Structures are given as structure tokens and as C-alpha cells.
N, C-alpha and C positions, 0 to 999 in steps of 0.2 A: 607239444605239451605249450609251447608258446601260443598258439595258434585256439587253442580249448581256454586259456585264461584272457584272450583278450574282449572277449565277448562277457565276462565278468568283472574285471575292469572297468572297462565302457558301463556298466552299469552299476557299479557302485561308484564310478564319475559321476552319469548323473544323478543318483540317490543324493552324494553330495551336495552337490548346486542347489537340487531342490531343498535341501532340509536346510542350507543356507539364507537361501531365498526366503525360505518360511520365517526364520527365526530374525532378519532380517526386517521384516516386513512385520514378524511381531515385535520387538525391540523398536520402530516409527510407533507404533499405537499405544506403546505400554505408558505413554507418557501420562502421568497421574495429574489431572486440575483439579484446584483447589476448591473452597468452597465458593459458591456463585458469588457472594460479593467482593468475593477477593482478586476474584478473575475479572479483569478490567479488557473490555473490546474493545479495538480501534479498524474500523473502513475506511479501507485506504482508495479510491479509486479515482480514474481520470485516462489520461493515458501515457504512453511509452518513457517519459520520465518520472511516474511515478513508480511503473514497473520496474525502470532502471535500467538501464545499458551499460553502466560500467564493469570495469574488469574486474572479476572475481579472483581478490590475490590471499594470499594463508590467513591473514586478521580477518578473512568475508567468512571464514568454515571454522571458528571460534563461538558457539552458541554460548547466548546466555543462561545461567539455569531458569530461572524466570521469564524469559520471550519464546513463545509459544506461536507458531505461523498455522494455517489454514492449509494444507494442501487441497489441489482440484478436487481430491477425492474425499474430502469433505472431514480427513484424520488432524486430529491437535498433532504438532511434532517442532521440533526443536528451531529455532527460527536461525536457518543460514544461507545468507546469500547465495543462488537466487532465489526469494521467495514468491516471484510471479512467474505463471507459467502463460502466458499467454502469446508469447512467439517462441522462437527457439533461442532467441538474441537474446532474452533475458537476462541480467546481471545485475550488479549491485545498485541498489537504490536508496532511498531516504528512508525505508519502515523501518530494516531491520536497527539501524543506530537511533531509531524514535524511538522505539520499540529499549533498547536497551538503557535508553536514556529515563525512560517514565518507569523504570522498574529500580534502579539505581535510586530515584526518587522517593521512592514508599518499600522499604524490604518486606513489606508486609504482603504484597500482591505480585501478583502473577500478571503480567499482557500477553492478551491475545493479539496479534495482527488477521485481520481478514483482507487476503490482496483480490482486488478485483478490477484494476485499472488493466486497460488493452491497447494497445499504439495504436497512431495515426486514428484515434475515434473523437470525430466532432462531437461537441455538447447537446447536441439534438438525440444520439443516442443515449445518453443519460437522463434525459427527461422521465419522469412518470408515463407507465407504459409501453416505454420503448425499452428493447431488445436487452439494451445490457443494465441499465436499473433497475430491470426486473430480476434478470437473471443475477445481479449482487443483493437484491433483496432477498431472493431465493436462499442463496449462502448465511446471509444476516439471520435472517429468522431460523434457520434450522439450529444456530448455532446460541441462538437468545438464553434457551433455557440453561447455556454452558453459565454465564458470566453477566456481568452487566455492561451495556454499550457508556463507554465514557467520551466517544468524540470521532470524527468523521478529518481525513484527510484527505484533501481533494489538491490534485496538478492536472492543468487541462489548460489549453486556450491555444497553442502551435495550430491545430485543424483549423479554429474558426477565424483566425488571424490573417489568410489570405483576401477574402474577399470584404469591402465595408459593408456589402448587406448583411452576413451574418456577423460581422461583431459589432453593427450597432442594435443586435438585440442579446448581444452574449449577458449584457446583466442581470436583464428580464430569465431569461433563461435561467442563469446560475440562480440568482434569487429565488426560483418557482423550485429549483431542482431541490434546494435545501432545506425549503417547505414540506415539500414534500418526505423527504426523508425522516424531518423529525414528526411528522403525523404517521408515516408506516409503522417509524421504532417508537411512537407513543412516548416521546420526548421533546416537549416543545422547544425547552431552550440547549437541544443537545450540540455541546461544540463544534462549530468547523474550523477546522485551519486551511486557507488555502495559498499555493505559495505562487511567486514573482516569478515569471517567464524568465529564463536565460536573458543576460541583459546583452551576448554574443547572438542570440536570436534576430536574424535578419526579420523573417515574417512579409508580411505583405501588407497590401492596404489598407488592412485594419487591424495592425498588429497595435499602434497606440488605443486607438479604442479598448480593445480585448486590454492591455494592460491597465490601462485608466482602470476597468470591470474589476478585475481582480485586486486592486491597490484600494480602491476606493468599496470595498465589501463590507468593513468593517462601521462604517459611518451608513451603511444602508440596512443591515440586517443586525440585531442583538445578538451577543453573545457566538461572533463570530472573528478570527483572526488572522491575520495576512503576514505568511512567513517572509523576508526578503529572500533574495538573491545573488545580493550585490557582491561584485569582487569575485564569482565562483568562476571557474573556467568551465569548457567543455571537453570533450577526448577525441575532438579534429573532427569532428563533422557540425560543429556549427549551432547542433540542435539539442544535442544532449551532454548534459553533464558527466565529468571524469568521475573516478571513483571518487577519488579524495573530495571533493565536492557535493558529491550524493552524502556521502558520511557527514560532514557542517553542514549540509541544507538539512540533514536528520534532526540534529542538532537545534537547529533555527526553528523547524516544528513544533519539536518537543517544547522549548522555549516561549513560544507562542501559545501553546494546548494549556499550558500549566497556568499562564497568565491569565487564560478564560476561566480555566478549574477553581483557582484558589482568588480570583477578583470579580470575576464574571467581565473584567472591560475588553475592549476590544486590544489585537494586539498589536503591533510594533509594525507602522504605516512608511 
């Protein structure tokens, strides 16, 4: 009798597992989007400190009802860390906190985060026609009918700080990238906030130039801001911020973005 029941129980278990998978997937896809004008979209681009490498804690698994993120498969789901998927080590980043702050600022809107950052990447791969730029543009265009783009968050520069020759052209490439995004998204004044490299980061021969290029961005390009990383800590590797610092950094990015959106002025220097 037991022998006959085993196949039946096994089949039931398989069926139950499949059903649970279907229900879970449908629940993830069942997130309702607001009206287009009330769905504010933000593009998150750069390297690992935009993707996030912080340790995920219980508080990072509590979604905000009006903050969504775009999955690798192109589905809108509640934003809980990690929202990036560039590498298996992706963890807490600045994006989720940024989204929560922006959502709390205006209870009438929903925030849509579009994570596209990839760890270890140089700015050359984020230029128009380069692979990462085009991949991010494809994701952005796919969801453009869903909402309105309100800004771009950029954190990158560590990969270009090792050599003086790459650092010398960093500002030129950064400015060109911003111009390309604004043209492709058909928003000439789209706000862009760049973040300061961690104070703990030792970098290389070009670090000073890259730091200056990021900090002086608001003086070179209209409608851009700078989010300071002053006094933020690393996770132990002197490269990546720790989880608490990422959360604070997200607040600073939000403050710079709000300033751009409300006054058009440059962000904190």
C-alpha cells in the first residue's frame, strides 16, 4: 500500500510546487501601475556602488507601497534589496532608499526604479553606442509608455581612476553621456545626479581628476547635481559603502534631485 501511495504523493508534491510557483510569479506581475503622469521613472546607472554591495538586513526587505523596480525580465515589482542583478553579490544599494524618500515627498505618485548598473565597468561602456548604454536605453524605452522620466542617478568613476590617461578624458565622456541620454529620452533638461566617490577609496594615478570631474559637474552641465559621500563608511574593502551608508547616500541623492526638480539649481557641491 505504501509503495502505491509514494508515486501519488510525489505527484501531488510536484503539482503543489508548480502551483506555488505560478501563484508567486503572478503575484509579482500583478503590481498595478498608476496613471502614466503619476508614475515617476528614474534610471540607475554606473558601476558597483550604484548596484549596491551592502549586507541585506530585515529592514531592506520591507517594501514601500509606492516604490517599484524593474526586474531583469522587465516586470514591475515592489522594490526590495537587492534591486540590481549585475552579479550574485549584489546587495543593498542607494536606489531603494532614494525611491522611498521621493515617494514620501509626494503621496500622489509612484516611483519606478530602473536598475542598470554593472560592477567594475568603465565610463567607456556607458557612452552612446557602447554595450551598457544601449542595454540600459533598451530597458528605458521599453517602459517609457508606462511613466514619465524624472531623473538619472549616476555613480561611477572608480574604474577610471587607476590611470591618468583615462581620468583626463573622464569629464568629457561624462558630459557627452548626459547629453546622449537627454537626446535619446527626448528631455533636454532631464535632471542628472552624480555621486561622490567614497572618501575611503584610494584609487590610482587618476583619482584626483575623476573626483574633480564629478564634483564640478554642476558647473559644467545645466540641470545636474552632486551628492556628497562625506563621512560615509566602507564595508571593509575600502571600495564599497556599507549598508547604512548606502541608505544615507540614497537620501543625499534624493535631496540633490529634489533641488534640481524644484529650483533647477545645481546640487550640493
